[in-house]
N, C-alpha and C positions, 0 to 999 in steps of 0.2 A: 245351739252352738253356732249354726252356720250363720244366723242373722246377726249375731252378736259379732262373729268374725268378718263378717261383710261391712259391718258398722265401722269396727276398728280400722280397717282397710280404707274406709273413705276418710274417717278422721286424719289417718297418717298422711295420706296423699294431699289432703287440704292444707295440713300443717306445712308439707314440703312447697305447695304452691304458693302461700302466703310469705314463706321464708324467703323464696326466689323472688317473689315480687318485692319485698323489703329491700333485698340486696341491690336490685335494679333500680329502685327508686333513689336509694342512697349513692348510686354510682360505684357501689363496691362489686368487685368480681371475685369469683373463686378460683383459686390457682393462678399461676402466672399468666401475665398478659401476653398474647400472640404477637409478635412482630407484623408489622403490615407488609402484605403480599406484594413485591415490586410489580410495576407494569410490564406488561408482555411487548416486547417490540419485535421478536423473532418468534415465529409460530412453531419452530422445530428445533432440535439440538442439531446443530449444523456439522457437517463432515466436510473435510478439506475437498473443494472442488464444486461444492452445492451452490447453484445460482438462487439469487433472491428476488421477490417481487418488490414493488414499493410498499407492500403492506407487511412485508416480513416473511411471507409464506415461501416455500420451496417451489422452485420452477425447474423444469427439465431444459436441457440444451436445445431440443428441438423448438420449445414455446419461446426461448429467448431468440434464437434464430429467425424464427416466424415474426416476432415483434420488431426486429432490427431490419427486416428486409424491405421496409417502406422508407428507410432513411437515404437521403443522400450522403450523408457523411455520418460514420460511426467512429466515436473516438473511445479509445479503451486505454485506461490508466494502468500504470504498473509500478512496482517497487523493482529498481533495476537489478537487484541481486536475488528476487524471489523466483525459484525456478516454478513454483506453482502458478505463479502470474502468468509466465510464459507459456505454460502448458495451456491454459484456460484462453489465451488470445488464439493459440494455434487452433484448439478446438473451434472457437468462433469463426476463424478465418475459414476452416475446413467447410462448417456448416454454410456460411454465407456464399462460398464460390462452388457449392454443390450444383450437380447438373449443368455444368457449364455455364452458371451465372457468371457474367463478367464484373470484375470490380478491380480497383487499383489500390495498391497499399503503400502508405507513407510512412517513414521511419525517422523518428527524433534522432537516432543514434547515428545517423550519417548526414554530412554537410552535403549542400547543394553543388559544391565544388567536385563532388565524387561522382555526380550523376552519370559521366560518361562510362564509368565502369559498370553502374547497373543497367545502362542501356545496351552495354555489350553482353551482359547476363542475360537481359531479355532476349538478345538475337541468338543465344546459344554459345556465344564466342567466349564467354567466362563461365566454368563451372562453379558449383557451390564450395568444392573444396578449394578454389584459390580466392574465394572472396576476402577470407580474412586477412591474406596478404595484401589484395589488391586495393582493400578499403582501408589499409593501415588501421585495423580495427583496434588491435591492442594498445597503440598509441594514442589514437584519437578518441576512443570510446573508454576503455579500459576494463569494462566489465567482460565476462567470458563469452566469446562467440557463440559457444556451444548452446547457450541459453536461446539463440536466435537461428540456429541452423535448421530448425523445423519450419520456421516461416520462410526462408529462403527455398527448402527443398519443395514446400505447398507451391510457392510461386512458381518454381521451375516446372512443376509437374503440370499446373493449371495454366500455365502461360499468364500469370497475373504481372502487370507491369509494377516494378517497385521504383519508388523515389526517396531520394536522400531530402528531408525537408528542413533541415537546419542550418543555421550559421556556422560555417567552420570554425572549429574552437580555436584556431590560433587567431581569428578575427575577433571573437568575442574578447579573448586574453587581452588584444590590444587596445579594444575599446574600453575595457575595465580599467587598465593600468593607464593608459595615454589619451582617452577620449576619442570619439568620433571623427573629430577634426584631423586626427593625425593618419586617418587611413589613406592609402593611396586609391586610385581609381578602380584597380580591380577588387582590391579588399572592399570598397565601398559597394560594390556590384553584388556582394554577397549579403548585403544587409536588407531588412524589409524596407518596402517602399515607404512605410509609415509605421512609426513606433507608437502604438496606442497603449497608452498607461493604463494601470489596472483599475476596476472599479473599487469604490471604497471597502466592500466586503472582502475582496481578494487583498486589496493591501492592508487590511487589519490582520488578517491570516497570514501573509508573509511576513508582517512585523514579528508575530509571536515566533514563526519559524526561525528568524534571524536572531531573535533574544534567546532562543533555546541553545543556538549554536554559539552565542556569545556566552553561554554558562548563565543564563537568567538575566543579564545586564542589558540595558537598552543601548543599542548602537548609536554613534553619534550620527548626526544628521546627515553628514557628507556620505558616509558609509551606506545608511539606510537608504538614500536616494539612488546611489549607485547600485545598488542589490535590486531595488526595484525596476530601475532602467534595464538591467541586463535580463530580468526575468521577463520583462515586456518585450525585449528585443526576440526572445525565444519565441514566446508566445504569438507576437505578430508575424513574424517570419513564417513559423510552422502553419499558421491559419492561411497566409497569402499563398504558400505554396500548395495547400491543400485545394483551395479555389482554382488555382492553375491547372492542377491535376486532374481536377472535375471537367474543367473547359476542355483539357487536353483530349481526354477520351470520352466525355459525356458518359461514364459510369459512375456509380456509387463509389466512394472512397471511404477505406478503412485506414483510420491513423492509430499508430501506438506511439505512447509518450509517458513519461512519469506522471504520476498520479496528482502532483502539485500543478500539472499544466491542463488536467482536465476537471478534477473534483468541483461540484457546485456548478458547473459550466462556466466558470469565470475566465480560464486562460484561453485554450485554443478555440473551444466553442463559442464563446463571447465575440471573439473577434472574427470567426467564420460568418456569424449572424449579421456582423456589422457589413462584411464584404459581400455576402450572397443572401441578402434577407428573405428570399423566397425558399431557400431550401429547408429540408428537414433535417436536423442536426440532433443525434442521439449519443448517449454516453453510457459507457460501462467502466465501472470501478471495482478494485478488489475492497472487500470488507474484512476487516483485521480481527473482528470478534469482540470489538467494544460496543459501547450504545450504538444500536443500529439507526443511522440518519437516512431517511428515503430522500432527502433533498440532495444528497450527494451525488446521486447519477440516477438514469431511468432503470437501469439493472446493476445488480452487484454479483459479485461471486465470492465464495468464502475461500481465502487463502490466508491463513496467520502468518505473521511476519515471522521471520526465522533468522538465526545468526549462528554461524558455525565457528564456535571459539578455538582460539590457538590451544587452550586448554585440553581439548579432546571432546568437547561437547557440542550438541546442537541444541540451542534455546529457542523457544517459541513464544510468541505473544498471542494467545488465543483468549477464547472466551473466559476462561477461569484465571487470567493473569499470566506472568511469565513463570513457563514450566520447562523441565528439561525433556526434550523428545527422544534423545539418544545419547549415549555414552561410549566412548571408544575403550575398550578393554586394555588395561596396563597404560591409560593416559595418565596424565596430571589429574585431570577432573576424576578419573577413577579412583586413584589413589587417594585423593583427598575426600572421597565420601559422596561425591556425587552421584545420583542414580537417577534412571529414567522416573518420569512423571512426579518428581520432586517440584515443587512451588518454590520460587526464590522469593522470600519476602522482604529480605532486606540485603543489600550489598555494601561493604564498608560503612554501615549505619544509614545508608539512604534507602529509603522506602522504594521498592522496585515495582513499578507500574508499567514502564515500556522498557523495550530493549535498550534504549539510549541510556537508561539508568545504570545498565551494567558498565557501559562505555565510560559514563562519569565515574562510577566506583573504581573501575581499573585505572583510570588515570590518576585519580586521588591515591590509589595505593601505590602507583608507580612513582608518582612525583614525590612522595614521603618515604618511599623506599621501605614501605610497610607491609605486612602481611594482607593479602585480599581476603577479607572475612564475608562468607555467604551465612544468611540465616534462612534455613529452608524447611518446609513442611511436607511430610509424607505420611499418609495414613493416619492423621490425627497427631502425629508427633512432630515436635520442632527439633530442628537439628543445627548446630553451629558447626562451619565447615571452615577449615583453614587452609587457603593455597599456598602460603607463603610469599615471600617478597616478589612482586612482579619486576622490580628494578634491580635485583641481586645479581651477582656475577655468574651464578649458577641458574638463573632463570631460563636459558636457552636449554640447558639439560633437563630442567624440571618439566618444560613445556612439551617435551617429546612424549 
């Protein structure tokens, strides 16, 4: 019996093997085909505030600081309204200035004409509490001063020189509307000595940005060239001022500017390298959770894009798309059914991949005096949410 049983097992095993081989030979598969596993660009599930190396692995703040300490210029990019970006900048500033290590701080947000105020601040004659008014911050920059209060408090505590490195906004406006030739001698003194136009890669990227703001339409040639010129005025001026700041103190310089002036080393870094070719220039950029691109900067930190809607919800563009981070109770968003962790799939029929798509949907609803409709997903279920017309007479009451 045992011999017969063993023989039967061998026969069955042989049949199974032959059958599998036959399926393999004919290209057939048993069961549904598994989708191809995506390539791994980031080696961990990122949390807000994590630093990333070029290979997508997690780094500590200490490691990043040590890696930046050999640089003559550290250029840190930001989204102007992203509070997480500003906290990460402050953490880097604190680390780079530890143990009394000297450095200078240059800020895009302040024009060179306001340098006397910053010099008085450095002498202790103007306190942090007075800077917002003294710098005419609200009118000239517009974004909340509170996002930068920590920068100034650290500079005050550690005696770091602070410089305004940008062209004054009124001068930029005049150049854009009337041309450089209309500047008077004082205004002309606030312009860069040489306006270096963008390399082709940056030019192509800027044209994509301009097309996005034009609603996907290609801008006319005159408008496009004016846009490129103004961007180059900013980049060239900030690079020149950074080099002057380093020469003035002979210390490393940390620059804070919008990400468009920093990414891929195209804007400010490219022009610094032209002016100070022997210097070591390193960049740090926020990463928003999209496909990770190691060419964007030497180091990155994870700070997803966020937007606080008038409807009463905070929306975030993270690694899983645009989702709801928080909802104010009794707000219009809450009453319409929006809930934390909902992923926004479509808005007004527009597939939502970026926060800007929400803006486009809102504008579409407003212009047509139509209800704003979201298609959302939560826990495997899909929901259609109606926020009502944004352009209605009662919209102010509904927005509360």
